FISEKE-155100 format. One record per atom (N, C-alpha, C, O, CB): atom name; z, y, x; residue number from 1. Coordinates in nm, 2 decimals. Glycine has a CB too. Layout:
// residues N
   atomo        Z        Y        X   num
      CA        Z        Y        X   NUM
...
This chain:
// residues 107
   atomo        Z        Y        X   num
       N    -1.19     0.43    -1.57     1
      CA    -1.31     0.35    -1.54     1
       C    -1.30     0.30    -1.40     1
       O    -1.27     0.38    -1.31     1
      CB    -1.44     0.43    -1.57     1
       N    -1.31     0.17    -1.38     2
      CA    -1.30     0.11    -1.25     2
       C    -1.43     0.14    -1.17     2
       O    -1.53     0.18    -1.22     2
      CB    -1.28    -0.04    -1.26     2
       N    -1.41     0.12    -1.04     3
      CA    -1.53     0.15    -0.95     3
       C    -1.64     0.06    -0.98     3
       O    -1.76     0.10    -0.98     3
      CB    -1.49     0.13    -0.80     3
       N    -1.61    -0.07    -1.01     4
      CA    -1.72    -0.17    -1.04     4
       C    -1.79    -0.13    -1.17     4
       O    -1.91    -0.13    -1.17     4
      CB    -1.66    -0.31    -1.06     4
       N    -1.72    -0.09    -1.27     5
      CA    -1.79    -0.05    -1.40     5
       C    -1.86     0.08    -1.38     5
       O    -1.97     0.10    -1.44     5
      CB    -1.68    -0.04    -1.51     5
       N    -1.81     0.17    -1.30     6
      CA    -1.88     0.29    -1.27     6
       C    -2.02     0.27    -1.20     6
       O    -2.12     0.33    -1.24     6
      CB    -1.80     0.39    -1.19     6
       N    -2.01     0.18    -1.10     7
      CA    -2.14     0.14    -1.03     7
       C    -2.23     0.07    -1.13     7
       O    -2.35     0.10    -1.13     7
      CB    -2.11     0.05    -0.91     7
       N    -2.18    -0.02    -1.21     8
      CA    -2.27    -0.09    -1.30     8
       C    -2.33     0.00    -1.40     8
       O    -2.45    -0.01    -1.43     8
      CB    -2.19    -0.20    -1.38     8
       N    -2.26     0.10    -1.45     9
      CA    -2.32     0.19    -1.55     9
       C    -2.42     0.28    -1.48     9
       O    -2.52     0.32    -1.54     9
      CB    -2.21     0.27    -1.62     9
       N    -2.39     0.32    -1.35    10
      CA    -2.48     0.40    -1.28    10
       C    -2.61     0.33    -1.25    10
       O    -2.72     0.39    -1.27    10
      CB    -2.42     0.45    -1.15    10
       N    -2.60     0.20    -1.21    11
      CA    -2.72     0.12    -1.19    11
       C    -2.80     0.11    -1.32    11
       O    -2.92     0.12    -1.32    11
      CB    -2.68    -0.02    -1.13    11
       N    -2.73     0.08    -1.43    12
      CA    -2.80     0.06    -1.56    12
       C    -2.87     0.19    -1.60    12
       O    -2.98     0.19    -1.64    12
      CB    -2.70     0.02    -1.67    12
       N    -2.80     0.31    -1.57    13
      CA    -2.86     0.44    -1.61    13
       C    -2.99     0.46    -1.52    13
       O    -3.09     0.50    -1.57    13
      CB    -2.76     0.55    -1.58    13
       N    -2.97     0.43    -1.39    14
      CA    -3.09     0.44    -1.30    14
       C    -3.20     0.35    -1.34    14
       O    -3.32     0.39    -1.33    14
      CB    -3.04     0.42    -1.16    14
       N    -3.17     0.23    -1.38    15
      CA    -3.28     0.14    -1.42    15
       C    -3.35     0.18    -1.54    15
       O    -3.47     0.17    -1.56    15
      CB    -3.22     0.00    -1.44    15
       N    -3.27     0.24    -1.64    16
      CA    -3.33     0.29    -1.76    16
       C    -3.42     0.41    -1.73    16
       O    -3.53     0.43    -1.79    16
      CB    -3.23     0.33    -1.86    16
       N    -3.38     0.50    -1.64    17
      CA    -3.46     0.61    -1.60    17
       C    -3.58     0.57    -1.53    17
       O    -3.68     0.64    -1.54    17
      CB    -3.37     0.71    -1.51    17
       N    -3.58     0.46    -1.45    18
      CA    -3.69     0.42    -1.38    18
       C    -3.78     0.32    -1.45    18
       O    -3.85     0.24    -1.38    18
      CB    -3.64     0.36    -1.24    18
       N    -3.77     0.31    -1.58    19
      CA    -3.85     0.22    -1.65    19
       C    -3.99     0.24    -1.63    19
       O    -4.04     0.35    -1.66    19
      CB    -3.81     0.23    -1.81    19
       N    -4.07     0.15    -1.58    20
      CA    -4.21     0.17    -1.54    20
       C    -4.30     0.20    -1.66    20
       O    -4.41     0.25    -1.65    20
      CB    -4.26     0.05    -1.47    20
       N    -4.26     0.16    -1.78    21
      CA    -4.34     0.19    -1.90    21
       C    -4.33     0.34    -1.94    21
       O    -4.42     0.39    -2.00    21
      CB    -4.29     0.10    -2.02    21
       N    -4.23     0.41    -1.89    22
      CA    -4.22     0.55    -1.93    22
       C    -4.27     0.64    -1.82    22
       O    -4.27     0.76    -1.84    22
      CB    -4.07     0.58    -1.96    22
       N    -4.31     0.59    -1.71    23
      CA    -4.34     0.68    -1.59    23
       C    -4.48     0.66    -1.54    23
       O    -4.54     0.55    -1.56    23
      CB    -4.24     0.66    -1.48    23
       N    -4.53     0.76    -1.48    24
      CA    -4.66     0.75    -1.41    24
       C    -4.63     0.70    -1.27    24
       O    -4.51     0.70    -1.23    24
      CB    -4.73     0.89    -1.41    24
       N    -4.73     0.65    -1.20    25
      CA    -4.70     0.59    -1.07    25
       C    -4.63     0.69    -0.97    25
       O    -4.54     0.65    -0.90    25
      CB    -4.84     0.55    -1.00    25
       N    -4.67     0.82    -0.97    26
      CA    -4.60     0.91    -0.88    26
       C    -4.46     0.93    -0.92    26
       O    -4.37     0.95    -0.83    26
      CB    -4.68     1.04    -0.87    26
       N    -4.43     0.94    -1.05    27
      CA    -4.30     0.95    -1.10    27
       C    -4.22     0.83    -1.07    27
       O    -4.10     0.84    -1.05    27
      CB    -4.30     0.99    -1.25    27
       N    -4.28     0.71    -1.07    28
      CA    -4.21     0.59    -1.05    28
       C    -4.16     0.58    -0.90    28
       O    -4.05     0.54    -0.88    28
      CB    -4.31     0.47    -1.07    28
       N    -4.24     0.63    -0.81    29
      CA    -4.20     0.63    -0.67    29
       C    -4.09     0.73    -0.65    29
       O    -3.99     0.70    -0.58    29
      CB    -4.32     0.67    -0.58    29
       N    -4.10     0.84    -0.71    30
      CA    -3.99     0.94    -0.70    30
       C    -3.86     0.89    -0.77    30
       O    -3.75     0.91    -0.71    30
      CB    -4.03     1.07    -0.77    30
       N    -3.88     0.82    -0.88    31
      CA    -3.76     0.76    -0.94    31
       C    -3.70     0.65    -0.86    31
       O    -3.57     0.64    -0.85    31
      CB    -3.80     0.70    -1.08    31
       N    -3.78     0.57    -0.79    32
      CA    -3.73     0.47    -0.71    32
       C    -3.66     0.53    -0.59    32
       O    -3.55     0.48    -0.55    32
      CB    -3.84     0.38    -0.66    32
       N    -3.71     0.63    -0.53    33
      CA    -3.65     0.70    -0.42    33
       C    -3.51     0.76    -0.46    33
       O    -3.41     0.75    -0.39    33
      CB    -3.74     0.81    -0.36    33
       N    -3.51     0.81    -0.58    34
      CA    -3.38     0.87    -0.63    34
       C    -3.28     0.76    -0.65    34
       O    -3.16     0.78    -0.62    34
      CB    -3.41     0.95    -0.76    34
       N    -3.32     0.65    -0.71    35
      CA    -3.23     0.54    -0.73    35
       C    -3.18     0.49    -0.59    35
       O    -3.06     0.46    -0.58    35
      CB    -3.30     0.42    -0.80    35
       N    -3.27     0.47    -0.50    36
      CA    -3.22     0.42    -0.36    36
       C    -3.13     0.52    -0.30    36
       O    -3.03     0.48    -0.24    36
      CB    -3.35     0.40    -0.27    36
       N    -3.15     0.65    -0.31    37
      CA    -3.06     0.75    -0.25    37
       C    -2.93     0.75    -0.32    37
       O    -2.82     0.76    -0.26    37
      CB    -3.12     0.89    -0.27    37
       N    -2.93     0.73    -0.46    38
      CA    -2.80     0.72    -0.53    38
       C    -2.72     0.60    -0.49    38
       O    -2.60     0.61    -0.47    38
      CB    -2.83     0.73    -0.68    38
       N    -2.79     0.49    -0.49    39
      CA    -2.73     0.36    -0.45    39
       C    -2.67     0.37    -0.30    39
       O    -2.56     0.32    -0.28    39
      CB    -2.82     0.24    -0.46    39
       N    -2.75     0.43    -0.22    40
      CA    -2.71     0.45    -0.08    40
       C    -2.58     0.53    -0.07    40
       O    -2.49     0.50     0.01    40
      CB    -2.82     0.51     0.01    40
       N    -2.58     0.64    -0.15    41
      CA    -2.46     0.72    -0.14    41
       C    -2.34     0.65    -0.20    41
       O    -2.22     0.67    -0.16    41
      CB    -2.48     0.86    -0.22    41
       N    -2.36     0.57    -0.30    42
      CA    -2.25     0.49    -0.36    42
       C    -2.20     0.38    -0.26    42
       O    -2.08     0.36    -0.25    42
      CB    -2.30     0.42    -0.49    42
       N    -2.29     0.32    -0.19    43
      CA    -2.25     0.23    -0.08    43
       C    -2.17     0.29     0.03    43
       O    -2.07     0.24     0.07    43
      CB    -2.37     0.16    -0.02    43
       N    -2.21     0.41     0.07    44
      CA    -2.14     0.49     0.17    44
       C    -2.00     0.52     0.12    44
       O    -1.90     0.51     0.19    44
      CB    -2.22     0.61     0.21    44
       N    -1.99     0.57     0.00    45
      CA    -1.86     0.60    -0.06    45
       C    -1.77     0.48    -0.07    45
       O    -1.65     0.49    -0.04    45
      CB    -1.88     0.66    -0.20    45
       N    -1.83     0.37    -0.11    46
      CA    -1.75     0.24    -0.11    46
       C    -1.70     0.20     0.03    46
       O    -1.59     0.15     0.04    46
      CB    -1.83     0.13    -0.18    46
       N    -1.79     0.22     0.13    47
      CA    -1.75     0.18     0.26    47
       C    -1.64     0.27     0.31    47
       O    -1.54     0.23     0.38    47
      CB    -1.87     0.19     0.36    47
       N    -1.64     0.40     0.28    48
      CA    -1.54     0.49     0.32    48
       C    -1.41     0.46     0.25    48
       O    -1.30     0.46     0.31    48
      CB    -1.58     0.64     0.29    48
       N    -1.41     0.43     0.12    49
      CA    -1.29     0.38     0.05    49
       C    -1.23     0.26     0.11    49
       O    -1.11     0.25     0.12    49
      CB    -1.32     0.36    -0.10    49
       N    -1.32     0.16     0.14    50
      CA    -1.27     0.04     0.20    50
       C    -1.21     0.06     0.34    50
       O    -1.10     0.01     0.37    50
      CB    -1.39    -0.06     0.22    50
       N    -1.27     0.15     0.42    51
      CA    -1.21     0.18     0.55    51
       C    -1.07     0.25     0.53    51
       O    -0.98     0.22     0.60    51
      CB    -1.30     0.28     0.63    51
       N    -1.06     0.34     0.43    52
      CA    -0.93     0.40     0.41    52
       C    -0.83     0.30     0.36    52
       O    -0.71     0.30     0.41    52
      CB    -0.95     0.51     0.30    52
       N    -0.87     0.21     0.28    53
      CA    -0.77     0.10     0.23    53
       C    -0.73     0.01     0.35    53
       O    -0.61    -0.03     0.36    53
      CB    -0.84     0.02     0.12    53
       N    -0.82    -0.02     0.43    54
      CA    -0.79    -0.11     0.55    54
       C    -0.69    -0.04     0.64    54
       O    -0.60    -0.10     0.69    54
      CB    -0.92    -0.15     0.63    54
       N    -0.71     0.09     0.66    55
      CA    -0.62     0.17     0.75    55
       C    -0.48     0.17     0.68    55
       O    -0.38     0.16     0.75    55
      CB    -0.67     0.31     0.77    55
       N    -0.48     0.19     0.55    56
      CA    -0.35     0.20     0.48    56
       C    -0.28     0.07     0.49    56
       O    -0.16     0.06     0.51    56
      CB    -0.37     0.24     0.33    56
       N    -0.35    -0.04     0.47    57
      CA    -0.29    -0.18     0.48    57
       C    -0.23    -0.20     0.62    57
       O    -0.12    -0.25     0.64    57
      CB    -0.39    -0.29     0.45    57
       N    -0.31    -0.16     0.73    58
      CA    -0.26    -0.18     0.86    58
       C    -0.13    -0.10     0.89    58
       O    -0.03    -0.15     0.95    58
      CB    -0.36    -0.13     0.96    58
       N    -0.13     0.03     0.84    59
      CA    -0.01     0.11     0.85    59
       C     0.11     0.05     0.78    59
       O     0.22     0.05     0.83    59
      CB    -0.03     0.25     0.80    59
       N     0.09     0.00     0.66    60
      CA     0.20    -0.06     0.58    60
       C     0.25    -0.18     0.65    60
       O     0.37    -0.21     0.65    60
      CB     0.15    -0.09     0.44    60
       N     0.16    -0.26     0.71    61
      CA     0.20    -0.38     0.78    61
       C     0.29    -0.34     0.90    61
       O     0.39    -0.41     0.92    61
      CB     0.07    -0.46     0.83    61
       N     0.26    -0.24     0.97    62
      CA     0.34    -0.19     1.08    62
       C     0.48    -0.15     1.03    62
       O     0.58    -0.18     1.10    62
      CB     0.27    -0.08     1.16    62
       N     0.48    -0.08     0.92    63
      CA     0.61    -0.03     0.87    63
       C     0.69    -0.15     0.82    63
       O     0.81    -0.16     0.85    63
      CB     0.59     0.06     0.75    63
       N     0.63    -0.25     0.76    64
      CA     0.71    -0.37     0.71    64
       C     0.76    -0.45     0.83    64
       O     0.87    -0.49     0.83    64
      CB     0.62    -0.46     0.63    64
       N     0.68    -0.46     0.94    65
      CA     0.72    -0.53     1.06    65
       C     0.84    -0.46     1.12    65
       O     0.94    -0.53     1.16    65
      CB     0.60    -0.55     1.16    65
       N     0.83    -0.33     1.13    66
      CA     0.94    -0.25     1.19    66
       C     1.07    -0.27     1.11    66
       O     1.18    -0.28     1.16    66
      CB     0.90    -0.11     1.21    66
       N     1.05    -0.26     0.98    67
      CA     1.17    -0.27     0.89    67
       C     1.23    -0.41     0.89    67
       O     1.35    -0.42     0.89    67
      CB     1.13    -0.23     0.75    67
       N     1.15    -0.51     0.90    68
      CA     1.20    -0.64     0.91    68
       C     1.28    -0.66     1.04    68
       O     1.39    -0.72     1.04    68
      CB     1.08    -0.75     0.91    68
       N     1.23    -0.61     1.15    69
      CA     1.31    -0.62     1.28    69
       C     1.44    -0.54     1.26    69
       O     1.55    -0.59     1.31    69
      CB     1.23    -0.56     1.39    69
       N     1.44    -0.43     1.20    70
      CA     1.56    -0.35     1.18    70
       C     1.66    -0.42     1.09    70
       O     1.78    -0.42     1.12    70
      CB     1.52    -0.21     1.12    70
       N     1.61    -0.48     0.99    71
      CA     1.70    -0.56     0.90    71
       C     1.76    -0.68     0.97    71
       O     1.88    -0.71     0.95    71
      CB     1.62    -0.61     0.77    71
       N     1.68    -0.75     1.05    72
      CA     1.74    -0.86     1.13    72
       C     1.85    -0.81     1.23    72
       O     1.95    -0.88     1.24    72
      CB     1.63    -0.93     1.21    72
       N     1.83    -0.70     1.29    73
      CA     1.93    -0.64     1.38    73
       C     2.05    -0.61     1.30    73
       O     2.16    -0.64     1.35    73
      CB     1.87    -0.52     1.45    73
       N     2.04    -0.55     1.19    74
      CA     2.16    -0.51     1.11    74
       C     2.23    -0.63     1.06    74
       O     2.35    -0.63     1.05    74
      CB     2.11    -0.43     0.99    74
       N     2.16    -0.74     1.02    75
      CA     2.22    -0.86     0.98    75
       C     2.30    -0.93     1.09    75
       O     2.41    -0.97     1.07    75
      CB     2.12    -0.96     0.93    75
       N     2.25    -0.92     1.22    76
      CA     2.32    -0.98     1.33    76
       C     2.45    -0.90     1.36    76
       O     2.55    -0.95     1.39    76
      CB     2.23    -0.98     1.46    76
       N     2.44    -0.76     1.35    77
      CA     2.55    -0.68     1.37    77
       C     2.66    -0.70     1.26    77
       O     2.78    -0.70     1.29    77
      CB     2.51    -0.53     1.37    77
       N     2.62    -0.72     1.14    78
      CA     2.71    -0.74     1.03    78
       C     2.78    -0.88     1.05    78
       O     2.90    -0.89     1.02    78
      CB     2.64    -0.74     0.89    78
       N     2.71    -0.98     1.09    79
      CA     2.77    -1.11     1.12    79
       C     2.87    -1.10     1.23    79
       O     2.98    -1.15     1.22    79
      CB     2.66    -1.21     1.16    79
       N     2.84    -1.02     1.33    80
      CA     2.93    -1.00     1.44    80
       C     3.06    -0.93     1.39    80
       O     3.17    -0.97     1.43    80
      CB     2.87    -0.91     1.55    80
       N     3.04    -0.83     1.31    81
      CA     3.16    -0.76     1.25    81
       C     3.24    -0.85     1.17    81
       O     3.37    -0.85     1.18    81
      CB     3.11    -0.63     1.17    81
       N     3.18    -0.93     1.09    82
      CA     3.25    -1.03     1.00    82
       C     3.34    -1.13     1.09    82
       O     3.45    -1.15     1.06    82
      CB     3.16    -1.11     0.91    82
       N     3.28    -1.17     1.20    83
      CA     3.35    -1.26     1.29    83
       C     3.47    -1.19     1.35    83
       O     3.57    -1.25     1.37    83
      CB     3.25    -1.32     1.40    83
       N     3.45    -1.07     1.39    84
      CA     3.56    -0.99     1.45    84
       C     3.67    -0.97     1.35    84
       O     3.79    -0.99     1.38    84
      CB     3.51    -0.85     1.50    84
       N     3.64    -0.94     1.23    85
      CA     3.74    -0.92     1.12    85
       C     3.81    -1.05     1.10    85
       O     3.94    -1.06     1.08    85
      CB     3.68    -0.87     0.99    85
       N     3.74    -1.16     1.09    86
      CA     3.80    -1.29     1.06    86
       C     3.89    -1.33     1.18    86
       O     4.00    -1.39     1.15    86
      CB     3.69    -1.40     1.04    86
       N     3.85    -1.31     1.30    87
      CA     3.94    -1.34     1.41    87
       C     4.06    -1.25     1.42    87
       O     4.17    -1.30     1.46    87
      CB     3.86    -1.33     1.54    87
       N     4.05    -1.13     1.37    88
      CA     4.17    -1.04     1.37    88
       C     4.27    -1.08     1.26    88
       O     4.39    -1.05     1.27    88
      CB     4.12    -0.90     1.36    88
       N     4.22    -1.13     1.15    89
      CA     4.30    -1.17     1.04    89
       C     4.40    -1.27     1.08    89
       O     4.52    -1.27     1.05    89
      CB     4.22    -1.22     0.92    89
       N     4.36    -1.37     1.16    90
      CA     4.45    -1.47     1.21    90
       C     4.56    -1.42     1.31    90
       O     4.66    -1.47     1.32    90
      CB     4.37    -1.58     1.28    90
       N     4.53    -1.31     1.38    91
      CA     4.62    -1.25     1.47    91
       C     4.71    -1.15     1.41    91
       O     4.80    -1.10     1.47    91
      CB     4.54    -1.18     1.59    91
       N     4.68    -1.11     1.28    92
      CA     4.76    -1.01     1.22    92
       C     4.72    -0.87     1.26    92
       O     4.79    -0.77     1.24    92
      CB     4.91    -1.03     1.25    92
       N     4.60    -0.85     1.31    93
      CA     4.55    -0.72     1.35    93
       C     4.51    -0.63     1.24    93
       O     4.51    -0.51     1.25    93
      CB     4.44    -0.74     1.45    93
       N     4.46    -0.69     1.13    94
      CA     4.42    -0.61     1.02    94
       C     4.52    -0.63     0.91    94
       O     4.53    -0.74     0.85    94
      CB     4.27    -0.65     0.98    94
       N     4.59    -0.53     0.87    95
      CA     4.68    -0.54     0.76    95
       C     4.62    -0.52     0.63    95
       O     4.52    -0.44     0.62    95
      CB     4.80    -0.43     0.78    95
       N     4.66    -0.59     0.53    96
      CA     4.60    -0.57     0.39    96
       C     4.63    -0.43     0.34    96
       O     4.74    -0.37     0.38    96
      CB     4.65    -0.67     0.29    96
       N     4.54    -0.37     0.27    97
      CA     4.56    -0.23     0.22    97
       C     4.60    -0.24     0.07    97
       O     4.53    -0.30    -0.01    97
      CB     4.43    -0.15     0.24    97
       N     4.71    -0.17     0.04    98
      CA     4.76    -0.17    -0.10    98
       C     4.75    -0.02    -0.14    98
       O     4.81     0.07    -0.08    98
      CB     4.90    -0.22    -0.11    98
       N     4.67     0.01    -0.24    99
      CA     4.64     0.15    -0.28    99
       C     4.77     0.22    -0.32    99
       O     4.79     0.33    -0.29    99
      CB     4.54     0.15    -0.39    99
       N     4.85     0.15    -0.40   100
      CA     4.97     0.21    -0.45   100
       C     5.08     0.23    -0.35   100
       O     5.15     0.34    -0.34   100
      CB     5.03     0.13    -0.57   100
       N     5.09     0.14    -0.26   101
      CA     5.20     0.15    -0.15   101
       C     5.16     0.24    -0.04   101
       O     5.24     0.30     0.02   101
      CB     5.23     0.01    -0.10   101
       N     5.03     0.25    -0.02   102
      CA     4.98     0.33     0.10   102
       C     4.93     0.47     0.05   102
       O     4.84     0.52     0.12   102
      CB     4.88     0.26     0.17   102
       N     4.98     0.52    -0.06   103
      CA     4.93     0.65    -0.10   103
       C     4.98     0.76    -0.01   103
       O     5.09     0.76     0.04   103
      CB     4.98     0.68    -0.24   103
       N     4.89     0.86     0.02   104
      CA     4.94     0.97     0.11   104
       C     5.05     1.05     0.04   104
       O     5.06     1.05    -0.09   104
      CB     4.82     1.06     0.14   104
       N     5.13     1.12     0.11   105
      CA     5.25     1.19     0.05   105
       C     5.21     1.31    -0.04   105
       O     5.29     1.34    -0.12   105
      CB     5.33     1.25     0.16   105
       N     5.09     1.36    -0.03   106
      CA     5.06     1.47    -0.11   106
       C     5.02     1.43    -0.25   106
       O     4.98     1.52    -0.33   106
      CB     4.94     1.55    -0.05   106
       N     5.02     1.31    -0.29   107
      CA     4.99     1.26    -0.43   107
       C     5.12     1.25    -0.51   107
       O     5.11     1.21    -0.62   107
      CB     4.92     1.13    -0.43   107
């Protein structure tokens, strides 16, 4: 059950309990006070949930920002490494690796 439907059913229940046709005036005031207290506690609970969600979103935003910076740094490093490898290929600094020809002697 979602929060919205829970609140709606709670309000409907409270409205049915506070039906003025079923209550005497003193019971009506008591019923209204109970409804107000119940609604107030629901509002407080919703505000606390909202605050928790806002804090979670802020923390996730910080994590995403930090990870994005890290990914950008890694991409720059990888590009630098690719450029070094490409420049060494022209000089003959990196020899091609052949699995069969370069097997260690213990195989």
